[in-house]
N, C-alpha and C positions, 0 to 999 in steps of 0.2 A: 331541625336541631341547629344547623349551621346559621340559619337566619336568626334564630333565637339568641344564639351566642353573639352574633354581630350586633343585634339590637341592644343586648345587655351591655356590651362593650361601649356602644355609642352613648347610652345613658350614663354609664359610669364615667366616661371621659368628659361628658358635658356637665357633670355635677359641680366640679370646682368652678367652671365658668359661670354656671347659674348662680352660685353663691357669691361670686365676685360682682356679677351684674346687679344682684339684689341690693336695695329695693328699687323698682322702677315705677312705683305708684304709691299713694298714701297707704299707711298701715292703720288698721283699726285696733285700738286698745280697749278691751272690755273691762269695765269697772263694775264690780258686783254690788255697789251701793249707790244711793242717790248723790247728786251733786251737793257739794258743801261739806261733806264729811271728811274724815282723815284719809281714807283710802283714795277718795276722789282728788283731794288736794295733792297727795303724793303723786298720783298718776299725772296730773296736769303739770306739776313742776318737772317731773322726770320726762314726761312725754315731749314737752317743748324742747328740752335740752337734747334728748335722744334724736329727735327729728332733725335738729341742726347737724348732729353728728352723722346721721345717715343720709342726709340730703333729701329727705322726704317728710311730708307732714304726718304726724301721728294724731289720728282723730279719736277723741274720747267717746266711748259708747257706754253710757250708764244702763246696765241691765239689772234691774232691782228685783227683790223678792226672795223669800225662803232662805234668808241669811246667806245669800251668795250662791246657793246651789243652782238656781236658774242660769246665772251667768257662767258658772263653771261647766254646766252641762252644754251650753251653747259653744263654749270654747273647745271642749273635748270633741264635739261633733263638727267643728270647723275644718275646712280644707287645710292640710298641713303644709302650707306654702310660704309661711312667714308673714302673711298679710293680715292675719288675725292672731293677736296675742292677748294675754290677760294678766291683770294684777290681782293678787289675793293676799291672804295672810294666814296666821295660825288658825283662825276660826274657819275660814272658807276652805282651806286646803289641808287641814289635819282634823280638827274637831268634827266638822261635818261628816267626815268619813267614818266616824264612830257613832254619832247620834242618829244619822239617817239610815234606817235599815234597808230602804229601797232607793238608793241614790241613783241607780241606773248607769253608772260608769265608775271606773276605778280612779280615785284621785292620784294614785301613784302610777298605775299602769297606763292610763290614757292621757296623761299630760307630761310634757317635756319641760323640765326645769331650765330656765334661762339664766336667772340671776337672783341671788338673795339681795334684799333691799334693807333700808334702815328699820330699826325696831323702835316701837313706841312704848314707853312705860305708861301705866294708867294713872289717871288722877281721880281721886275720890272727891266729888263735887256735889254741891246742892244749889237749889234756888236761893236767892238772897232773902226770901221770905222764911226760910228755915232758921229758927233762932240759935241753933247750935254754933258755937265758935271754935270748938276743937273736935278732933275725931272721936274722942271719948264721949263728948256731949252729943255728937251726931248719933253714935251707936245707941246711947240711952234714949234719944228722941225717937229713933226708929222702933225701938222696942216698946215704947209707950204710946205710939200713934200709928194710925192707918196711913201709910205713905205709898205713893206710886213712884216708880223709877223707870227710866227709859233704856231700851236696848235696840240694837239694829237687827234683832231677831235671834232665834235659837241658834247657838253655835257662833254667833258674832263675837268680836273682841269684847264688846261691852257686856255681852252675856257671860262670857268666860270670867271677866273681871268681877261681875256681880256674884257669880258662884263662889269665887275665891273669897270675896268680901264676906259673904254670908257664912261661909265655913269658918273663917277666922274670928268673926265677931259674935256669931250667934244671932245677929240681927237679920230680919227679913223684911221685904217690902214687895208690893205688887209689881211684877215686871210687865211693862207695856212695850210690845214689839213695834218698831218702826221700820221703814224701808231704808234706813240709814241713820247714822247719828247726827247728821246735819239737821234733819227735821226734828229729831229728838231734842237737840240743843236749843232750837227755837222755842220748844214747849217748856224746857227747863227754865230758860230766861223769863218766860211768861208765867212761870209757876203752875203750868198745867200738869207737870210732873215735878217732883221735889228733889230727886237724887239720881245721880249716875256714877258709874265707874267707867270712865271714858278715856280714850287715847289722848295723850297729852297734846298732840298736834291739833286736835279739835277743840279741846277744853282750855288749854293754857291761855291762848289769846283772849278768850272770854273772861277768864279769871283775872288776867292782868288788866283788862278793861273795866273791871268792877261789876260785870254783868252777872256773875255767879260767884260762889264762894268755894275755894279749894282747901281741902283739909290735909291731904297727904298724897305722896307719890308712891307707886308700888314697885320702885326699883330698889336695888341693894344699897345705893347711896344717893344722896341728894343730886339733883340735876343742876348743871351749871346754868341752865336757862331759867331755873326757878329755885335758887339757893335758899330762899326764905320758907319754902314749903318743906316740912319734915317728911321723912320716909314713914310709911305705915308702921314699920318696926319701931322707929323712934317714938311714934305716938302710942305704942303699946300693943300693936297687932302685927304679927309676922306674915304680911301679905306681900308676895313677890311675883308679879306677873308682868310680862313684857310681850307685846304683840308685834312679832316680826312680820315683814312683808316680803313679797317676791313676785317675779315675773315667770309666766309659763306660756308654752305654745302647745298646740295639739300634738299628740304622739305621732311620730313619723316625719316631723319637720326636719329637713336636711341639717346635718351637723354644721355645715358651713354657714347656714343662715343663723342657727342658734348661736354659734360663736360670734357672728357679726353683731347680733343683737346684744350679746353679753358684753362685747367690747364697747358698744355704744353706751350701755347702762353703766359700765365701769368708768368710762370717760366722764359721764355726767356726774357720777358720785365723787370724782376727783376735782371737779370744777370748784374753785374756792367760793364762788357765789352760792352754789348749790349747797356746799357743806355748811356754810354760814347760816343759810336758811333752815337747813335741817336741825342744826344745833339750837337755833332760836326757838324751834318748835319742840325742843326737848328730846329729839330723837338720837338713838345710838347708831352710828354708822358701821357697816361691816367693812372688813379689809378687802382688798382686791382678790386675795386668795379665797376668802369666804364667799365671795360673789360668784366664783367660777361654777359652771353648771354641775360638774361632778361633786364638788364640795357641797353645793346647795342641795343636791339630790340626797346625799348621805345625811345632811342635817335634817331634811324633811322626814326621812325615815326614822331617825332618832327621836324626833318630836312626836311621831305617831306612837312609838314605844313608850314614851314618857307620859303622854296625855291619855292614852286609851284606858288604863286602869283608873285614872282620876275621874274621867267622864263616866265610866261604867259604875263606879262607886256612887256617883251622884244620882244615878238612875235616870239620866236624861236620854230619852229615845223618841224618835219621830218615825212613824210608819210611812 
């Protein structure tokens, strides 16, 4: 008993020092989608800046498949020492918890929230080969033609956006799952698929470059990064969907380490160059208070409560 107590006291006393020493080696940042997509882009921008803040390199690890569930499973089972963290979003860390009946872990109970990150409104976009010039014309075109649209898989942000689009417009199209919206965007530009409801950070640069056509943004108001693109509501369809992002660690990661990672993420988000880059991509930035672990945990739970009945009503389930 006395030895156990002494050992426990030694571990407790060492915990703050361990947190202060961390990190002493590179950190792996798991990204649940392929390189080139919006989540990967955010991870690379944030990871480089956080690495400078922490004094260690953050190495991007793209773990693709099953709309992010493979990546989040790997994260949940990783050693909780702060050297494996993961980035995810509304789809990977809320919606998947509803649609996958045998996920194998608890998205709330088995992951430790680190920080809430910027949110992406969605853009409704098409290949330049689609003749529609307005959102109304696009809806009419989709109703009259057999059309394919890309997603990053069931439960992904692009899948959520597609469900919201279909529900609001009554238009449907064949959903083609990819391992990320980066590959899907390449096929959209090549007209292998014709339509997407995609995160603005991925689709806005392509629209601005004239490679695809943008019809509307799914935010409550027009974005300062794309003021000429109307909201979906302005175009006649009340679609409001924003894909928020976040950082998580395996459950049991010491609080001192979570706090240090949160501080690095917050510092990165306050960097004027990072903020400018995020705003150029049409992203909405959280406040420092919203980024804190406890606030982010409460926000994630509220999002579960919000989206669970919506997804269940849509009847989307994966065994």
